[in-house]
Structure formats: C-alpha cells, structure tokens
All heavy atoms as a GROMACS GRO file, in nm:
protein
  531
    1MET      N    1  -7.645   3.254   1.118
    1MET     CA    2  -7.553   3.201   1.019
    1MET      C    3  -7.533   3.052   1.048
    1MET      O    4  -7.506   3.014   1.159
    1MET     CB    5  -7.420   3.275   1.029
    1MET     CG    6  -7.310   3.212   0.949
    1MET     SD    7  -7.149   3.284   0.975
    1MET     CE    8  -7.164   3.430   0.879
    2ASN      N    9  -7.548   2.970   0.948
    2ASN     CA   10  -7.524   2.828   0.973
    2ASN      C   11  -7.382   2.790   0.931
    2ASN      O   12  -7.309   2.867   0.870
    2ASN     CB   13  -7.629   2.741   0.906
    2ASN     CG   14  -7.625   2.749   0.755
    2ASN    OD1   15  -7.524   2.781   0.696
    2ASN    ND2   16  -7.736   2.719   0.692
    3TYR      N   17  -7.344   2.670   0.968
    3TYR     CA   18  -7.206   2.626   0.948
    3TYR      C   19  -7.168   2.614   0.802
    3TYR      O   20  -7.054   2.639   0.764
    3TYR     CB   21  -7.185   2.491   1.017
    3TYR     CG   22  -7.164   2.498   1.166
    3TYR    CD1   23  -7.208   2.606   1.240
    3TYR    CD2   24  -7.097   2.397   1.231
    3TYR    CE1   25  -7.188   2.611   1.375
    3TYR    CE2   26  -7.076   2.401   1.367
    3TYR     CZ   27  -7.122   2.508   1.438
    3TYR     OH   28  -7.100   2.514   1.572
    4THR      N   29  -7.262   2.575   0.718
    4THR     CA   30  -7.232   2.559   0.576
    4THR      C   31  -7.196   2.694   0.513
    4THR      O   32  -7.099   2.704   0.437
    4THR     CB   33  -7.351   2.496   0.503
    4THR    OG1   34  -7.383   2.372   0.566
    4THR    CG2   35  -7.318   2.470   0.358
    5LEU      N   36  -7.271   2.797   0.546
    5LEU     CA   37  -7.239   2.930   0.494
    5LEU      C   38  -7.105   2.979   0.547
    5LEU      O   39  -7.029   3.044   0.475
    5LEU     CB   40  -7.350   3.029   0.529
    5LEU     CG   41  -7.483   3.007   0.459
    5LEU    CD1   42  -7.586   3.107   0.508
    5LEU    CD2   43  -7.467   3.014   0.308
    6PHE      N   44  -7.073   2.946   0.672
    6PHE     CA   45  -6.944   2.984   0.729
    6PHE      C   46  -6.830   2.914   0.655
    6PHE      O   47  -6.728   2.976   0.624
    6PHE     CB   48  -6.941   2.950   0.878
    6PHE     CG   49  -6.817   2.998   0.948
    6PHE    CD1   50  -6.800   3.131   0.979
    6PHE    CD2   51  -6.717   2.908   0.980
    6PHE    CE1   52  -6.686   3.175   1.043
    6PHE    CE2   53  -6.601   2.951   1.044
    6PHE     CZ   54  -6.586   3.085   1.075
    7ALA      N   55  -6.847   2.785   0.624
    7ALA     CA   56  -6.744   2.711   0.550
    7ALA      C   57  -6.727   2.767   0.409
    7ALA      O   58  -6.615   2.780   0.360
    7ALA     CB   59  -6.780   2.563   0.544
    8ILE      N   60  -6.837   2.804   0.344
    8ILE     CA   61  -6.829   2.863   0.211
    8ILE      C   62  -6.758   2.998   0.217
    8ILE      O   63  -6.675   3.030   0.131
    8ILE     CB   64  -6.969   2.875   0.148
    8ILE    CG1   65  -7.024   2.736   0.118
    8ILE    CG2   66  -6.967   2.960   0.022
    8ILE    CD1   67  -7.170   2.733   0.082
    9ALA      N   68  -6.787   3.077   0.319
    9ALA     CA   69  -6.720   3.207   0.334
    9ALA      C   70  -6.570   3.189   0.357
    9ALA      O   71  -6.490   3.265   0.301
    9ALA     CB   72  -6.783   3.284   0.450
   10CYS      N   73  -6.531   3.089   0.435
   10CYS     CA   74  -6.389   3.061   0.455
   10CYS      C   75  -6.321   3.022   0.324
   10CYS      O   76  -6.208   3.063   0.297
   10CYS     CB   77  -6.370   2.950   0.558
   10CYS     SG   78  -6.406   2.999   0.725
   11TYR      N   79  -6.389   2.944   0.242
   11TYR     CA   80  -6.334   2.905   0.113
   11TYR      C   81  -6.316   3.026   0.022
   11TYR      O   82  -6.213   3.040  -0.046
   11TYR     CB   83  -6.425   2.801   0.046
   11TYR     CG   84  -6.376   2.760  -0.090
   11TYR    CD1   85  -6.268   2.673  -0.102
   11TYR    CD2   86  -6.434   2.810  -0.206
   11TYR    CE1   87  -6.222   2.636  -0.227
   11TYR    CE2   88  -6.388   2.772  -0.330
   11TYR     CZ   89  -6.282   2.686  -0.341
   11TYR     OH   90  -6.235   2.650  -0.464
   12ILE      N   91  -6.414   3.116   0.022
   12ILE     CA   92  -6.403   3.237  -0.060
   12ILE      C   93  -6.286   3.323  -0.014
   12ILE      O   94  -6.211   3.376  -0.097
   12ILE     CB   95  -6.536   3.315  -0.057
   12ILE    CG1   96  -6.644   3.235  -0.131
   12ILE    CG2   97  -6.520   3.453  -0.116
   12ILE    CD1   98  -6.783   3.290  -0.112
   13VAL      N   99  -6.268   3.335   0.117
   13VAL     CA  100  -6.155   3.413   0.170
   13VAL      C  101  -6.022   3.347   0.129
   13VAL      O  102  -5.928   3.416   0.087
   13VAL     CB  103  -6.166   3.426   0.323
   13VAL    CG1  104  -6.037   3.480   0.383
   13VAL    CG2  105  -6.283   3.516   0.359
   14MET      N  106  -6.014   3.215   0.140
   14MET     CA  107  -5.891   3.145   0.103
   14MET      C  108  -5.857   3.167  -0.044
   14MET      O  109  -5.743   3.200  -0.078
   14MET     CB  110  -5.904   2.996   0.130
   14MET     CG  111  -5.778   2.917   0.094
   14MET     SD  112  -5.802   2.740   0.088
   14MET     CE  113  -5.902   2.723  -0.058
   15ARG      N  114  -5.954   3.151  -0.133
   15ARG     CA  115  -5.930   3.172  -0.276
   15ARG      C  116  -5.897   3.318  -0.306
   15ARG      O  117  -5.813   3.348  -0.390
   15ARG     CB  118  -6.049   3.126  -0.358
   15ARG     CG  119  -6.077   2.977  -0.350
   15ARG     CD  120  -5.964   2.894  -0.402
   15ARG     NE  121  -5.952   2.920  -0.545
   15ARG     CZ  122  -5.849   2.884  -0.618
   15ARG    NH1  123  -5.750   2.819  -0.563
   15ARG    NH2  124  -5.845   2.912  -0.745
   16GLY      N  125  -5.963   3.409  -0.236
   16GLY     CA  126  -5.934   3.551  -0.255
   16GLY      C  127  -5.792   3.586  -0.215
   16GLY      O  128  -5.724   3.665  -0.282
   17LEU      N  129  -5.744   3.528  -0.105
   17LEU     CA  130  -5.606   3.553  -0.063
   17LEU      C  131  -5.506   3.498  -0.164
   17LEU      O  132  -5.403   3.559  -0.190
   17LEU     CB  133  -5.581   3.491   0.075
   17LEU     CG  134  -5.643   3.564   0.193
   17LEU    CD1  135  -5.621   3.482   0.321
   17LEU    CD2  136  -5.585   3.703   0.208
   18GLN      N  137  -5.537   3.383  -0.221
   18GLN     CA  138  -5.447   3.327  -0.322
   18GLN      C  139  -5.439   3.416  -0.445
   18GLN      O  140  -5.333   3.434  -0.502
   18GLN     CB  141  -5.493   3.187  -0.361
   18GLN     CG  142  -5.466   3.083  -0.255
   18GLN     CD  143  -5.519   2.947  -0.293
   18GLN    OE1  144  -5.606   2.934  -0.378
   18GLN    NE2  145  -5.467   2.844  -0.228
   19VAL      N  146  -5.551   3.474  -0.485
   19VAL     CA  147  -5.551   3.564  -0.600
   19VAL      C  148  -5.484   3.696  -0.564
   19VAL      O  149  -5.405   3.750  -0.642
   19VAL     CB  150  -5.696   3.587  -0.650
   19VAL    CG1  151  -5.700   3.697  -0.754
   19VAL    CG2  152  -5.752   3.459  -0.706
   20LEU      N  153  -5.513   3.747  -0.444
   20LEU     CA  154  -5.458   3.876  -0.402
   20LEU      C  155  -5.305   3.871  -0.391
   20LEU      O  156  -5.236   3.964  -0.431
   20LEU     CB  157  -5.519   3.917  -0.268
   20LEU     CG  158  -5.482   4.053  -0.213
   20LEU    CD1  159  -5.532   4.163  -0.306
   20LEU    CD2  160  -5.542   4.070  -0.075
   21PHE      N  161  -5.254   3.760  -0.338
   21PHE     CA  162  -5.109   3.747  -0.318
   21PHE      C  163  -5.046   3.655  -0.422
   21PHE      O  164  -4.949   3.584  -0.394
   21PHE     CB  165  -5.079   3.695  -0.177
   21PHE     CG  166  -5.122   3.789  -0.069
   21PHE    CD1  167  -5.213   3.748   0.028
   21PHE    CD2  168  -5.072   3.917  -0.062
   21PHE    CE1  169  -5.252   3.833   0.128
   21PHE    CE2  170  -5.111   4.003   0.038
   21PHE     CZ  171  -5.202   3.962   0.134
   22GLU      N  172  -5.097   3.655  -0.542
   22GLU     CA  173  -5.047   3.566  -0.647
   22GLU      C  174  -4.898   3.587  -0.675
   22GLU      O  175  -4.825   3.491  -0.699
   22GLU     CB  176  -5.127   3.588  -0.776
   22GLU     CG  177  -5.092   3.494  -0.886
   22GLU     CD  178  -5.181   3.511  -1.007
   22GLU    OE1  179  -5.275   3.592  -1.001
   22GLU    OE2  180  -5.154   3.446  -1.108
   23GLU      N  181  -4.853   3.710  -0.670
   23GLU     CA  182  -4.712   3.738  -0.697
   23GLU      C  183  -4.621   3.693  -0.583
   23GLU      O  184  -4.503   3.669  -0.604
   23GLU     CB  185  -4.694   3.888  -0.720
   23GLU     CG  186  -4.768   3.939  -0.842
   23GLU     CD  187  -4.762   4.090  -0.853
   23GLU    OE1  188  -4.710   4.155  -0.760
   23GLU    OE2  189  -4.809   4.141  -0.955
   24ASP      N  190  -4.676   3.682  -0.463
   24ASP     CA  191  -4.595   3.647  -0.346
   24ASP      C  192  -4.615   3.503  -0.300
   24ASP      O  193  -4.576   3.468  -0.188
   24ASP     CB  194  -4.632   3.740  -0.229
   24ASP     CG  195  -4.605   3.886  -0.261
   24ASP    OD1  196  -4.505   3.913  -0.329
   24ASP    OD2  197  -4.684   3.971  -0.217
   25LEU      N  198  -4.673   3.417  -0.381
   25LEU     CA  199  -4.706   3.280  -0.338
   25LEU      C  200  -4.583   3.198  -0.301
   25LEU      O  201  -4.594   3.101  -0.228
   25LEU     CB  202  -4.787   3.208  -0.445
   25LEU     CG  203  -4.934   3.245  -0.454
   25LEU    CD1  204  -5.002   3.169  -0.568
   25LEU    CD2  205  -5.006   3.216  -0.323
   26GLN      N  206  -4.467   3.234  -0.350
   26GLN     CA  207  -4.346   3.157  -0.321
   26GLN      C  208  -4.274   3.205  -0.196
   26GLN      O  209  -4.179   3.140  -0.152
   26GLN     CB  210  -4.251   3.160  -0.441
   26GLN     CG  211  -4.310   3.100  -0.567
   26GLN     CD  212  -4.360   2.958  -0.546
   26GLN    OE1  213  -4.293   2.877  -0.483
   26GLN    NE2  214  -4.477   2.929  -0.599
   27THR      N  215  -4.319   3.315  -0.136
   27THR     CA  216  -4.254   3.363  -0.014
   27THR      C  217  -4.304   3.283   0.106
   27THR      O  218  -4.414   3.228   0.104
   27THR     CB  219  -4.281   3.513   0.008
   27THR    OG1  220  -4.422   3.533   0.019
   27THR    CG2  221  -4.226   3.596  -0.106
   28LYS      N  222  -4.220   3.277   0.209
   28LYS     CA  223  -4.251   3.195   0.326
   28LYS      C  224  -4.374   3.246   0.400
   28LYS      O  225  -4.460   3.168   0.440
   28LYS     CB  226  -4.131   3.191   0.419
   28LYS     CG  227  -4.149   3.098   0.534
   28LYS     CD  228  -4.024   3.084   0.616
   28LYS     CE  229  -4.047   2.983   0.726
   28LYS     NZ  230  -3.926   2.952   0.797
   29TRP      N  231  -4.386   3.377   0.419
   29TRP     CA  232  -4.499   3.432   0.495
   29TRP      C  233  -4.631   3.406   0.423
   29TRP      O  234  -4.733   3.380   0.487
   29TRP     CB  235  -4.482   3.581   0.523
   29TRP     CG  236  -4.485   3.668   0.400
   29TRP    CD1  237  -4.380   3.708   0.324
   29TRP    CD2  238  -4.602   3.724   0.340
   29TRP    NE1  239  -4.423   3.784   0.220
   29TRP    CE2  240  -4.559   3.797   0.227
   29TRP    CE3  241  -4.738   3.720   0.368
   29TRP    CZ2  242  -4.647   3.865   0.144
   29TRP    CZ3  243  -4.826   3.788   0.285
   29TRP    CH2  244  -4.781   3.860   0.175
   30CYS      N  245  -4.629   3.408   0.290
   30CYS     CA  246  -4.752   3.385   0.213
   30CYS      C  247  -4.792   3.238   0.221
   30CYS      O  248  -4.911   3.207   0.233
   30CYS     CB  249  -4.733   3.429   0.069
   30CYS     SG  250  -4.886   3.431  -0.025
   31LYS      N  251  -4.696   3.148   0.216
   31LYS     CA  252  -4.727   3.006   0.229
   31LYS      C  253  -4.789   2.975   0.365
   31LYS      O  254  -4.885   2.899   0.375
   31LYS     CB  255  -4.600   2.922   0.209
   31LYS     CG  256  -4.553   2.915   0.067
   31LYS     CD  257  -4.429   2.828   0.057
   31LYS     CE  258  -4.378   2.823  -0.085
   31LYS     NZ  259  -4.258   2.740  -0.098
   32ILE      N  260  -4.733   3.037   0.469
   32ILE     CA  261  -4.786   3.017   0.604
   32ILE      C  262  -4.928   3.072   0.615
   32ILE      O  263  -5.016   3.008   0.672
   32ILE     CB  264  -4.693   3.081   0.709
   32ILE    CG1  265  -4.561   3.005   0.714
   32ILE    CG2  266  -4.759   3.084   0.846
   32ILE    CD1  267  -4.454   3.073   0.798
   33LEU      N  268  -4.950   3.189   0.558
   33LEU     CA  269  -5.083   3.251   0.560
   33LEU      C  270  -5.185   3.164   0.488
   33LEU      O  271  -5.294   3.136   0.541
   33LEU     CB  272  -5.079   3.390   0.497
   33LEU     CG  273  -5.213   3.462   0.484
   33LEU    CD1  274  -5.267   3.499   0.622
   33LEU    CD2  275  -5.198   3.585   0.397
   34ILE      N  276  -5.153   3.117   0.369
   34ILE     CA  277  -5.245   3.035   0.290
   34ILE      C  278  -5.272   2.902   0.361
   34ILE      O  279  -5.386   2.856   0.367
   34ILE     CB  280  -5.191   3.012   0.148
   34ILE    CG1  281  -5.180   3.146   0.072
   34ILE    CG2  282  -5.277   2.913   0.072
   34ILE    CD1  283  -5.311   3.216   0.049
   35LYS      N  284  -5.169   2.840   0.419
   35LYS     CA  285  -5.188   2.714   0.490
   35LYS      C  286  -5.273   2.732   0.615
   35LYS      O  287  -5.355   2.646   0.649
   35LYS     CB  288  -5.054   2.651   0.524
   35LYS     CG  289  -4.985   2.593   0.403
   35LYS     CD  290  -4.854   2.528   0.438
   35LYS     CE  291  -4.787   2.477   0.312
   35LYS     NZ  292  -4.659   2.414   0.339
   36THR      N  293  -5.257   2.844   0.684
   36THR     CA  294  -5.337   2.872   0.802
   36THR      C  295  -5.484   2.890   0.766
   36THR      O  296  -5.572   2.830   0.828
   36THR     CB  297  -5.285   2.998   0.874
   36THR    OG1  298  -5.148   2.978   0.909
   36THR    CG2  299  -5.366   3.027   0.999
   37VAL      N  300  -5.510   2.970   0.665
   37VAL     CA  301  -5.648   2.992   0.621
   37VAL      C  302  -5.708   2.863   0.567
   37VAL      O  303  -5.825   2.833   0.591
   37VAL     CB  304  -5.655   3.106   0.518
   37VAL    CG1  305  -5.793   3.119   0.460
   37VAL    CG2  306  -5.613   3.237   0.580
   38THR      N  307  -5.628   2.782   0.498
   38THR     CA  308  -5.677   2.654   0.447
   38THR      C  309  -5.713   2.561   0.562
   38THR      O  310  -5.816   2.492   0.557
   38THR     CB  311  -5.571   2.588   0.356
   38THR    OG1  312  -5.541   2.677   0.248
   38THR    CG2  313  -5.619   2.456   0.301
   39GLY      N  314  -5.632   2.558   0.666
   39GLY     CA  315  -5.662   2.475   0.783
   39GLY      C  316  -5.792   2.517   0.851
   39GLY      O  317  -5.873   2.432   0.890
   40ILE      N  318  -5.812   2.648   0.865
   40ILE     CA  319  -5.936   2.698   0.924
   40ILE      C  320  -6.055   2.661   0.836
   40ILE      O  321  -6.160   2.620   0.886
   40ILE     CB  322  -5.926   2.850   0.946
   40ILE    CG1  323  -5.822   2.881   1.052
   40ILE    CG2  324  -6.061   2.909   0.984
   40ILE    CD1  325  -5.786   3.027   1.062
   41MET      N  326  -6.037   2.674   0.706
   41MET     CA  327  -6.145   2.640   0.613
   41MET      C  328  -6.180   2.491   0.620
   41MET      O  329  -6.297   2.454   0.620
   41MET     CB  330  -6.106   2.678   0.470
   41MET     CG  331  -6.218   2.671   0.369
   41MET     SD  332  -6.227   2.528   0.259
   41MET     CE  333  -6.064   2.482   0.226
   42LEU      N  334  -6.079   2.406   0.626
   42LEU     CA  335  -6.105   2.261   0.635
   42LEU      C  336  -6.173   2.226   0.766
   42LEU      O  337  -6.263   2.141   0.769
   42LEU     CB  338  -5.974   2.183   0.619
   42LEU     CG  339  -5.916   2.182   0.479
   42LEU    CD1  340  -5.779   2.114   0.479
   42LEU    CD2  341  -6.010   2.112   0.383
   43TYR      N  342  -6.133   2.289   0.877
   43TYR     CA  343  -6.199   2.266   1.005
   43TYR      C  344  -6.346   2.308   0.998
   43TYR      O  345  -6.434   2.236   1.045
   43TYR     CB  346  -6.126   2.342   1.116
   43TYR     CG  347  -6.194   2.325   1.250
   43TYR    CD1  348  -6.178   2.209   1.323
   43TYR    CD2  349  -6.275   2.426   1.302
   43TYR    CE1  350  -6.241   2.192   1.446
   43TYR    CE2  351  -6.337   2.411   1.424
   43TYR     CZ  352  -6.320   2.294   1.496
   43TYR     OH  353  -6.382   2.278   1.616
   44ALA      N  354  -6.372   2.423   0.938
   44ALA     CA  355  -6.510   2.471   0.924
   44ALA      C  356  -6.591   2.377   0.836
   44ALA      O  357  -6.709   2.350   0.864
   44ALA     CB  358  -6.512   2.612   0.868
   45ALA      N  359  -6.530   2.325   0.730
   45ALA     CA  360  -6.602   2.232   0.641
   45ALA      C  361  -6.633   2.101   0.714
   45ALA      O  362  -6.744   2.048   0.701
   45ALA     CB  363  -6.519   2.205   0.516
   46LEU      N  364  -6.538   2.049   0.791
   46LEU     CA  365  -6.563   1.927   0.866
   46LEU      C  366  -6.668   1.950   0.974
   46LEU      O  367  -6.755   1.864   0.996
   46LEU     CB  368  -6.433   1.875   0.928
   46LEU     CG  369  -6.336   1.810   0.831
   46LEU    CD1  370  -6.205   1.775   0.902
   46LEU    CD2  371  -6.396   1.687   0.769
   47ALA      N  372  -6.663   2.065   1.040
   47ALA     CA  373  -6.765   2.097   1.140
   47ALA      C  374  -6.902   2.106   1.074
   47ALA      O  375  -7.002   2.062   1.132
   47ALA     CB  376  -6.730   2.229   1.210
   48SER      N  377  -6.907   2.159   0.954
   48SER     CA  378  -7.033   2.168   0.880
   48SER      C  379  -7.088   2.029   0.850
   48SER      O  380  -7.209   2.005   0.862
   48SER     CB  381  -7.012   2.245   0.750
   48SER     OG  382  -7.129   2.246   0.674
   49LEU      N  383  -7.000   1.936   0.813
   49LEU     CA  384  -7.045   1.799   0.786
   49LEU      C  385  -7.095   1.730   0.912
   49LEU      O  386  -7.196   1.658   0.910
   49LEU     CB  387  -6.932   1.718   0.723
   49LEU     CG  388  -6.901   1.750   0.578
   49LEU    CD1  389  -6.778   1.672   0.533
   49LEU    CD2  390  -7.020   1.718   0.489
   50PHE      N  391  -7.025   1.748   1.024
   50PHE     CA  392  -7.068   1.687   1.150
   50PHE      C  393  -7.203   1.743   1.194
   50PHE      O  394  -7.289   1.669   1.241
   50PHE     CB  395  -6.965   1.708   1.261
   50PHE     CG  396  -6.845   1.619   1.247
   50PHE    CD1  397  -6.719   1.673   1.246
   50PHE    CD2  398  -6.858   1.482   1.237
   50PHE    CE1  399  -6.608   1.593   1.233
   50PHE    CE2  400  -6.748   1.400   1.224
   50PHE     CZ  401  -6.622   1.455   1.222
   51VAL      N  402  -7.224   1.872   1.179
   51VAL     CA  403  -7.349   1.934   1.218
   51VAL      C  404  -7.462   1.886   1.128
   51VAL      O  405  -7.577   1.877   1.170
   51VAL     CB  406  -7.336   2.088   1.217
   51VAL    CG1  407  -7.471   2.155   1.230
   51VAL    CG2  408  -7.248   2.132   1.331
   52TRP      N  409  -7.430   1.855   1.004
   52TRP     CA  410  -7.532   1.807   0.911
   52TRP      C  411  -7.599   1.681   0.966
   52TRP      O  412  -7.718   1.661   0.952
   52TRP     CB  413  -7.467   1.777   0.776
   52TRP     CG  414  -7.565   1.740   0.670
   52TRP    CD1  415  -7.606   1.614   0.637
   52TRP    CD2  416  -7.635   1.829   0.583
   52TRP    NE1  417  -7.695   1.620   0.534
   52TRP    CE2  418  -7.715   1.751   0.499
   52TRP    CE3  419  -7.636   1.967   0.568
   52TRP    CZ2  420  -7.796   1.806   0.401
   52TRP    CZ3  421  -7.716   2.021   0.470
   52TRP    CH2  422  -7.794   1.941   0.389
   53TYR      N  423  -7.520   1.595   1.033
   53TYR     CA  424  -7.573   1.469   1.084
   53TYR      C  425  -7.604   1.475   1.234
   53TYR      O  426  -7.691   1.402   1.280
   53TYR     CB  427  -7.474   1.356   1.057
   53TYR     CG  428  -7.456   1.332   0.910
   53TYR    CD1  429  -7.339   1.371   0.846
   53TYR    CD2  430  -7.557   1.274   0.835
   53TYR    CE1  431  -7.324   1.350   0.709
   53TYR    CE2  432  -7.542   1.254   0.699
   53TYR     CZ  433  -7.425   1.291   0.637
   53TYR     OH  434  -7.410   1.273   0.503
   54ASN      N  435  -7.533   1.556   1.308
   54ASN     CA  436  -7.555   1.568   1.453
   54ASN      C  437  -7.570   1.715   1.487
   54ASN      O  438  -7.516   1.801   1.419
   54ASN     CB  439  -7.438   1.510   1.531
   54ASN     CG  440  -7.414   1.364   1.499
   54ASN    OD1  441  -7.507   1.293   1.466
   54ASN    ND2  442  -7.291   1.320   1.510
   55GLU      N  443  -7.636   1.743   1.595
   55GLU     CA  444  -7.650   1.882   1.640
   55GLU      C  445  -7.539   1.916   1.740
   55GLU      O  446  -7.564   1.939   1.857
   55GLU     CB  447  -7.789   1.903   1.703
   55GLU     CG  448  -7.902   1.890   1.605
   55GLU     CD  449  -7.898   2.000   1.499
   55GLU    OE1  450  -7.865   2.114   1.532
   55GLU    OE2  451  -7.926   1.968   1.382
   56ILE      N  452  -7.416   1.920   1.692
   56ILE     CA  453  -7.300   1.950   1.776
   56ILE      C  454  -7.246   2.086   1.737
   56ILE      O  455  -7.230   2.116   1.620
   56ILE     CB  456  -7.190   1.842   1.759
   56ILE    CG1  457  -7.245   1.704   1.793
   56ILE    CG2  458  -7.069   1.874   1.845
   56ILE    CD1  459  -7.151   1.590   1.758
   57SER      N  460  -7.214   2.168   1.836
   57SER     CA  461  -7.165   2.303   1.810
   57SER      C  462  -7.012   2.305   1.817
   57SER      O  463  -6.953   2.309   1.924
   57SER     CB  464  -7.222   2.400   1.913
   57SER     OG  465  -7.170   2.528   1.892
   58PHE      N  466  -6.945   2.300   1.702
   58PHE     CA  467  -6.799   2.299   1.698
   58PHE      C  468  -6.739   2.438   1.685
   58PHE      O  469  -6.628   2.462   1.728
   58PHE     CB  470  -6.749   2.216   1.579
   58PHE     CG  471  -6.761   2.068   1.599
   58PHE    CD1  472  -6.858   1.997   1.535
   58PHE    CD2  473  -6.674   2.002   1.683
   58PHE    CE1  474  -6.869   1.861   1.552
   58PHE    CE2  475  -6.684   1.867   1.702
   58PHE     CZ  476  -6.783   1.795   1.636
   59LEU      N  477  -6.808   2.530   1.620
   59LEU     CA  478  -6.750   2.661   1.591
   59LEU      C  479  -6.791   2.767   1.692
   59LEU      O  480  -6.753   2.882   1.678
   59LEU     CB  481  -6.790   2.705   1.450
   59LEU     CG  482  -6.737   2.617   1.338
   59LEU    CD1  483  -6.789   2.666   1.205
   59LEU    CD2  484  -6.586   2.614   1.338
   60GLY      N  485  -6.867   2.732   1.793
   60GLY     CA  486  -6.899   2.826   1.898
   60GLY      C  487  -7.027   2.904   1.877
   60GLY      O  488  -7.055   2.995   1.955
   61PHE      N  489  -7.104   2.874   1.774
   61PHE     CA  490  -7.233   2.938   1.760
   61PHE      C  491  -7.337   2.834   1.722
   61PHE      O  492  -7.304   2.725   1.679
   61PHE     CB  493  -7.230   3.055   1.659
   61PHE     CG  494  -7.183   3.017   1.521
   61PHE    CD1  495  -7.271   2.971   1.425
   61PHE    CD2  496  -7.049   3.031   1.487
   61PHE    CE1  497  -7.228   2.938   1.299
   61PHE    CE2  498  -7.005   2.998   1.361
   61PHE     CZ  499  -7.095   2.951   1.267
   62ASN      N  500  -7.462   2.870   1.743
   62ASN     CA  501  -7.572   2.777   1.720
   62ASN      C  502  -7.582   2.744   1.571
   62ASN      O  503  -7.598   2.833   1.489
   62ASN     CB  504  -7.702   2.840   1.770
   62ASN     CG  505  -7.818   2.742   1.767
   62ASN    OD1  506  -7.805   2.631   1.717
   62ASN    ND2  507  -7.930   2.784   1.818
   63PRO      N  508  -7.577   2.616   1.534
   63PRO     CA  509  -7.580   2.581   1.392
   63PRO      C  510  -7.714   2.601   1.326
   63PRO      O  511  -7.724   2.601   1.204
   63PRO     CB  512  -7.542   2.433   1.392
   63PRO     CG  513  -7.576   2.382   1.526
   63PRO     CD  514  -7.557   2.498   1.618
   64ASN      N  515  -7.820   2.620   1.402
   64ASN     CA  516  -7.953   2.635   1.344
   64ASN      C  517  -7.989   2.779   1.314
   64ASN      O  518  -8.094   2.804   1.258
   64ASN     CB  519  -8.058   2.576   1.438
   64ASN     CG  520  -8.039   2.427   1.452
   64ASN    OD1  521  -8.000   2.360   1.359
   64ASN    ND2  522  -8.064   2.376   1.571
   65LYS      N  523  -7.907   2.874   1.350
   65LYS     CA  524  -7.938   3.015   1.328
   65LYS      C  525  -7.842   3.078   1.233
   65LYS      O  526  -7.736   3.045   1.212
   65LYS     CB  527  -7.937   3.090   1.460
   65LYS     CG  528  -8.048   3.045   1.552
   65LYS     CD  529  -8.052   3.128   1.675
   65LYS     CE  530  -8.167   3.080   1.761
   65LYS     NZ  531  -8.186   3.155   1.877
   0.00000   0.00000   0.00000
C-alpha cells in the first residue's frame, strides 16, 4: 500500500463519518471525532506529498509497496 492510497482511504473514512453522524454533528463528541479523523487525514496527505519528492517513511510502512 502506498501513502497516496492511504491518504485517500483516510479521506473516504472522514467523509463517511460525516455522513454517518450527520444528525449528531453539533454534539461535542462528534466534533472531536471528526476533528481527530481530519487531523489524521491531513497528516497522511502531507506524508504522501513528502514521500512523492523524498523517500522518507512517515507512516511506518514502506512507501514503495
């Protein structure tokens, strides 16, 4: 699995959670959950961009596999 696919999967999970918990988006626990998943997704996306230019392993697995 490469980093770009991992970042795309994180984005799909984030959007899915927003749709799944659409009725609860104003509750505190849902805001925290969405912000946490968004932070993880942004980190994965930035790691994907860094790996695109350098061969650095940010997410703990080999970016070429």
